C-alpha positions in Angstrom: -35.6 -4.8 -54.2 -35.7 -8.1 -51.7 -35.6 -7.5 -48.3 -33.1 -9.5 -46.2 -35.3 -11.8 -43.8 -33.7 -11.4 -39.8 -32.4 -14.9 -39.0 -34.5 -16.7 -36.3 -34.1 -16.4 -33.0 -34.9 -18.6 -29.6 -37.6 -17.2 -27.1 -36.1 -16.0 -24.4 -38.7 -17.6 -22.4 -37.5 -20.8 -20.8 -41.0 -22.2 -20.5 -41.6 -21.8 -24.5 -38.2 -22.0 -26.2 -39.5 -21.9 -29.7 -37.9 -20.6 -32.9 -39.3 -17.2 -34.5 -38.1 -14.7 -36.7 -38.1 -11.4 -34.5 -40.0 -8.2 -35.9 -37.8 -6.1 -34.3 -34.0 -5.0 -32.9 -33.6 -6.5 -29.8 -36.8 -8.7 -29.7 -36.1 -11.6 -27.2 -39.8 -12.9 -26.9 -41.8 -14.6 -29.4 -44.8 -12.9 -27.8 -46.0 -10.3 -25.7 -47.3 -13.1 -23.6 -43.7 -14.5 -23.0 -42.6 -11.1 -22.6 -44.9 -10.9 -19.2 -43.6 -14.0 -18.2 -40.3 -12.9 -18.0 -40.5 -10.0 -17.0 -39.5 -10.5 -13.4 -36.9 -12.3 -14.2 -35.3 -9.3 -15.9 -35.7 -7.1 -13.8 -34.0 -8.9 -11.5 -31.4 -8.7 -13.9 -32.1 -4.9 -14.3 -31.5 -4.2 -10.7 -28.5 -6.5 -10.9 -27.0 -4.3 -13.5 -27.4 -1.2 -11.6 -26.7 -2.3 -8.4 -23.0 -3.8 -10.3 -22.7 -0.4 -11.6 -23.0 1.7 -8.4 -20.9 -0.3 -6.4 -18.2 0.8 -9.3 -19.0 3.9 -9.3 -18.6 4.5 -5.6 -15.5 2.5 -5.5 -13.8 5.0 -8.4 -15.4 8.2 -6.1 -13.4 6.7 -3.2 -9.9 5.6 -4.9 -10.7 9.3 -6.3 -10.5 10.6 -2.7 -7.8 7.9 -1.2 -4.1 9.4 -0.5 -0.6 8.1 -0.8 -1.5 6.8 3.0 -4.5 4.9 2.6 -2.8 3.0 -0.3 0.5 2.1 2.3 -2.1 1.1 5.0 -3.7 -1.1 2.2 -0.4 -2.3 0.3 0.9 -2.8 4.3 -2.2 -4.9 5.6 -1.8 -7.4 1.9 1.9 -8.4 2.7 1.7 -8.4 6.1 -1.6 -11.2 6.0 1.1 -12.9 3.1 3.8 -12.6 5.9 2.1 -14.7 8.0 0.9 -17.6 6.0 4.2 -17.9 4.9 5.5 -18.0 8.6 2.7 -20.2 9.7 4.7 -23.1 10.5 6.8 -21.3 12.4 7.1 -20.4 15.6 7.2 -16.3 16.8 10.5 -14.8 15.7 11.0 -13.5 19.4 10.3 -15.7 21.4 9.3 -19.5 22.1 5.6 -19.4 21.4 5.5 -22.4 18.8 3.0 -22.3 15.2 0.6 -23.7 17.8 -0.1 -21.3 20.0 -3.9 -20.0 20.0 -3.2 -16.2 20.6 -3.1 -13.2 17.9 0.0 -13.5 15.2 1.2 -10.3 13.8 3.6 -9.1 11.0 6.6 -7.4 12.8 9.1 -5.4 11.0 13.2 -6.2 12.4 13.6 -2.4 11.8 10.8 -0.2 12.4 8.6 1.6 9.4 9.4 4.8 11.5 13.2 3.9 11.6 13.7 2.7 8.0 10.5 3.2 5.9 12.5 1.9 3.1 12.4 -1.4 4.5 9.3 -1.1 5.4 8.0 -3.6 2.2 11.0 -5.5 2.6 10.6 -9.6 3.5 13.8 -9.4 4.6 12.7 -7.7 7.2 9.7 -9.0 8.0 8.4 -12.3 10.2 5.9 -13.2 12.0 5.5 -12.4 16.0 2.8 -13.4 18.4 1.5 -9.8 19.5 2.9 -9.2 23.0 6.4 -9.1 21.4 5.0 -7.2 18.6 2.7 -4.4 21.3 4.0 -4.8 24.5 8.1 -5.3 23.6 8.1 -3.0 20.6 9.6 -6.5 18.4 11.3 -7.7 21.3 14.7 -6.8 19.4 17.1 -8.6 21.6 15.3 -11.9 20.9 14.2 -11.1 17.7 18.1 -10.3 15.8 19.7 -13.7 16.9 16.6 -15.8 15.4 16.5 -13.3 12.6 20.1 -14.3 11.7 19.3 -18.1 12.0 16.1 -18.0 9.8 18.4 -15.8 6.8 21.6 -15.8 8.0 24.4 -13.0 9.0 24.7 -11.6 5.8 21.4 -10.5 5.4 20.9 -9.2 9.0 24.1 -7.0 8.2 22.9 -5.5 4.9 19.3 -4.9 6.7 21.1 -2.8 10.0 23.3 -0.9 7.6 20.9 0.2 4.8 20.1 3.5 5.0 18.4 4.5 1.9 15.7 7.1 1.4 12.5 5.7 -0.4 8.8 7.3 -1.2 6.9 4.5 -2.3 4.5 6.4 -4.6 0.8 5.1 -5.3 1.5 2.8 -8.8 3.7 0.9 -6.6 1.2 1.0 -3.4 -1.0 -0.9 -5.6 1.2 -3.3 -7.2 2.2 -4.3 -3.5 -1.4 -4.9 -2.7 -2.3 -6.4 -6.1 1.0 -8.9 -5.8 0.9 -10.1 -1.9 -3.2 -10.4 -2.2 -2.7 -13.4 -5.1 0.5 -14.3 -3.2 -1.7 -15.0 -0.1 -4.7 -16.5 -2.0 -2.8 -19.3 -3.1 -1.1 -20.2 0.1 -4.2 -20.0 1.6 -5.4 -22.5 -1.1 -3.0 -24.9 -0.8 -3.1 -24.7 2.8 -6.7 -25.6 3.0 -5.9 -28.3 0.1 -3.7 -30.3 2.5 -6.1 -29.9 5.3 -9.1 -31.3 3.2 -6.7 -34.0 2.0 -5.8 -34.7 6.1 -8.7 -34.6 6.8 -9.7 -37.4 4.5 
């Protein structure tokens, strides 16, 4: 009976690189000397692989502990970031602060999350606002409304004001919101960075 010869391999030691016929399964180097030469590299790879696995396991455990409120918070943060980037060229929806204002920008709900939780992730209901209007003036709604009419139209504002649905966002939906708007925000950021680098040249 003729024994099939193993296929030649290239030694994994970069300083060697010769072709050799492995004598055992999984042999990656041509000799013990080459094995010793790359042991530190292999140990680093093993440590990194173990660390990555541990991080994944920690993430899985954390996800199991998270409740719907945690997922809602993450989804809200992702869509808020998108809205601020979407409206980056605009000033505050509720006052005369221009886009060049150097303070903190927020995402402000026309109808609050408490009053209309079903509109929490509705993009017509979410617009860029300065921290003063959003935090200290509860959105400054008297000024917000006419500016929103000018931005999206009377019909859409009327719809927002009359919408009184009951909706409980489940965890799969909240995960989708986070994933979608994280990706959308990243695309806008890349576009902005591209424009800025082009202008700088």
